[in-house]
N, C-alpha and C positions, 0 to 999 in steps of 0.2 A: 309210880310216877314222880318226878323230880320235885324236890321241894322249890318254893318261889325263891329264897335266896340262894340257891345253887343257880338256877336260871338266871337270875339278876348278873351274878358273878362272870357266867359265860358271854351273856350280852355285853358287858363292859370291856372282857377281854377282846371281843370280836371287833368292838369299836376302836380299841386301842390299835389293832393290827390294821383296821383299813384307813386309819388316819394318817395324812401326809404333812409332817411338819414344814416350815420354810426351808430349813437347812437340806430337808430330803428334796423339796421340789427344785433347788438350785442343782442339786446333785442330779437329779433325774433330767433335768433339761440340758445340763452339761453333756451328759451322755448321748442324749439325743442329737445335739448338734456335732458331736464328735463322730457320731454314727453317719449324718448326713454329708459331712465333709469328706468323710472316708467313701461313700458312695459317689458323690460328686466327682473326686479326684479319680476314681477308678472308671468312672464312665468317660471323664475327659482323657484318660489316659489310652482307653478302648478307641474312642472316635479320634483319628488323626486327620487334621486338615490338610486338604491339598496344598503342595507347595506352589507359590505364586510365580510363574514363569515370567520374568520381566524381559523386555526387548532391550537390547543393547545396541546403542547408537555407534559404540566402538569410537567414542571420541578420544583424540590424542590429547595429551597434556599440552597447555598452552604454553607457547614461547615468549609470551609476554610476562616475563619475570620483573618482579619490583625494580631492580637495578637497571634493566633494559628500558623500562618504560621511563624512568627518572632521568635515563640519559639522552631523551630526546630532546632535542633544542634547536629550534629554528627561528629563533628571535631575529639575528641577522636576515635571514632569508626573507622572513616576514616583511621587514623594513624595505628590501629591495622589492618585494612582491606590490606592495602598496604603490610605491612611487611608479612602478611600471604599469599596476592595472588603472591606476587615475588617468594616466597619458592614454591609453587604449581606450579606456572609457569614452573620453572625450572625443575620439576618432571615430569611434562606433556612433556615438550621438550624432556627429555632424553627418553622417551617412544616412541614418534614417529621416533626417529633417531635410535632406535636400530636396528641393522642389522639383528638381530635373529629372529626378529618380521616378520611374513609373511606379504606380500606385500597387501592381501584383509584387513588385520587387520589395516594396517596402514592408508589406503584408508578410511575404515569405522571410523577411529578415525578422520581423516581430516574432514570428513564429519560432525562429531558430533562437531567439534570444532567450525566450521562455523555456524553450526545450533544453537548452544549455545550462539551466539554472542561474541565469544573469538577469531573470525578471525583477529582483529586488532592486537592482542598479538603474533599471529603467522604467520604474513605474509611472512617473508622471509623464515621460514621453511617449509611452505606449498608451496611455490614457488620452494624451491630445491627439495622437494619430486616430484613435478608433473614434473618439468623439467628434472629429473632422470628418470621417467618414460618413458617421450616423446624421449628424447635424447639417452640414453644409452640402453633401450630395443627396441626404435625404434616403426614404426607404427604396428609390428606385436606383439607387446606386448601382448595384449589381445587374439589373436590366440593362441600365445604359451601357457602362463600361466593360462589363465582364460576361455579357450575355453569351458569347461564344465559346467561353471557356468553364468546363465543369470543375477544374482544379480550383480556379479563382473564386467561382461563386461558392464553393464548399469551404474553402479557406477563409473567405469573408463571413459566411454564416458561422462557422466555427469559432472563430477570434471574437466576433460580437455577442454570441451566446454565453461564451467562457466569462466574459467581462459583465454580464449582466442585462445587455440589450435585448429586446423582443424583436427578434428577426423573424419574418415568416418563411414557414416551409415552402410556401408556393414558389419561392426563388426557383426551386427544381424542377417544376413542370415543364419549363421549356426543353429540358433533356430527358423528359420521358414520354412514351406515347400514349394512347388512348387508354390503354389498359394498366396504366402506372409503373410500365418497365422502361428500363434504360433504353435509350435509342441504339440500335445495333452499330451506328457509327462509333459510339463513343464505348464499346464493351471492349476494347483492346487498349483503351487510354489508360495505362497503369497508373500514372499519377492521378487522373481524375477520379477514377474509380477508388483509390486508396483514401483521397481527401474526402469523397462523400461517404464511405464507410466511417471514418473518424468523425466526420460531422454528425452522422446520424445518430451517434449515441448520446447526443445533446437534444434528443428529441423529448418534447413535454408530452404529457399523458394526452391520449386521443388523436395525436399525430401519425395517422396510419401511413401516410407518403413515406415517411423517414423510418417507420417499423418494418415495411416492404423492402426500404432500400437497403436495410441491415442484412436480410436475408439474402437478397440477390447480388449485392456486392461481395459478400464473404465467398460466394461460389465462384463469381467472376476472380476474385483475388487468389482463389486456389488454383484454378485454371491457369492465370498468368504466371504463378510461381511455378507451376509444373512444365511450363513451356520453357522457362530458364533463359529467355530472350533478353530479358532486361538487365540494365547495370547493376552492378553490386549493391549499390546504395537502395535501390528500389527494392532489390530481391530482400535485402536484409531487414528492410521496413515493413516491408509485406508478412514477412515471417514474425515479426514481432508482435505487430498489430493483431494477427490472427491469434497469437497467444494471449494476448492481453491489449485490450483498446486503450489508446492513449489516454482517455479522460478517467479511467480506472487506476492509472498508474501513480507511484509516489514520485513527486518531482524530482527529490536529489538523488534517489536512485535511480531512477531512469537518466537523469544528466550524464551520469558516469557513462553509462552505455552509449548515449547519443554523442558524447564528445568523441569516442572512438568510430562512431558511423559517420558523423559530420566531417572527419579528417578523410574520409574516403570520397566524398561528394566533389564532382568534377570543378564546380563553381563555387566552392567553399570560399568564404571570406576569411583570410588567414588572420587577420587582426582580431575578429570576432572569436576564432577559434583559440588563438593564444590568450586572450583575456578570459574565455571561458576555464583554461587551464589554470591560470593563475588564481583565478577565483576559487576552484574546486581546491587548488592546495592551500589556499589561506584559510578555508574552512576545514580543513582537515587538521592545520596546525591548531585551530580553536579547539578542536575534539580532542586533540592530542593533550593540551593543556589541561582540559576538563578530566581526563584519564588519570593524569599525573596527580593531580588534587585528589580524586577519588582514592587511588592507591595510598596515598600519604595518610588520609583519613582512616582507611582500614587498618593500615599498620598500626596507627596510634591506638585504636580500638583493641587490638591484640595485646 
């Protein structure tokens, strides 16, 4: 049997072997971190992420270089545009204020002015015209003066609603049968059906008559378009409207398209058309000057 002193010495030796000092702890933890990093790097190298396939739009390099943009200069042209546009504006204003002109012709001109992007030049005039229709003639205006014309009724309805007037959908009941469908005699009236289709998109919640009108007129317009018997102005208007209704389009983007279309109209007002082109070019000049400033700012940043 071993003596007690010898057993005690063995116990102390075993305790020293089992004890981990601070320096040993750091060394051990470092070794563990190195092992973990090695394992992680090995795993990540084995798991290859799939390559992201990005669609390319194949955009071509812009031709609008800095020197080209800075070379744009329309100062002299802008002065000529302003003088000519001011003169044309007064001539057009006298046309829409002519008391001898029929009310439908004035409303069509107001509609053309807005669609050509000229509404900002005639805001007060348009307001006075629509206010006169609403206040002087009253709610029965369409019943009295335009009852026999679907186009006139729909155009009046759309313009008044566009400018915030509460015009009733009942104005269209005279053009529909007991089932709420458009009268058979009007189904080939391309201009009237087109105007009703555009007007129906200004329906308020719960106006079921206009909701039905959208569905029916869209079918009729497709039939009219397939027949191909209408003039190019009407056919192009129908095609554009079926793609995107007038009420949902961006005004200035649509104005560029409508300038081209309006020039094909048989009874187009050439003064109004010329004013629209001048106004559009003047706005383009403003945007070009803004673009020049942006380019100079970007170059200074670099």
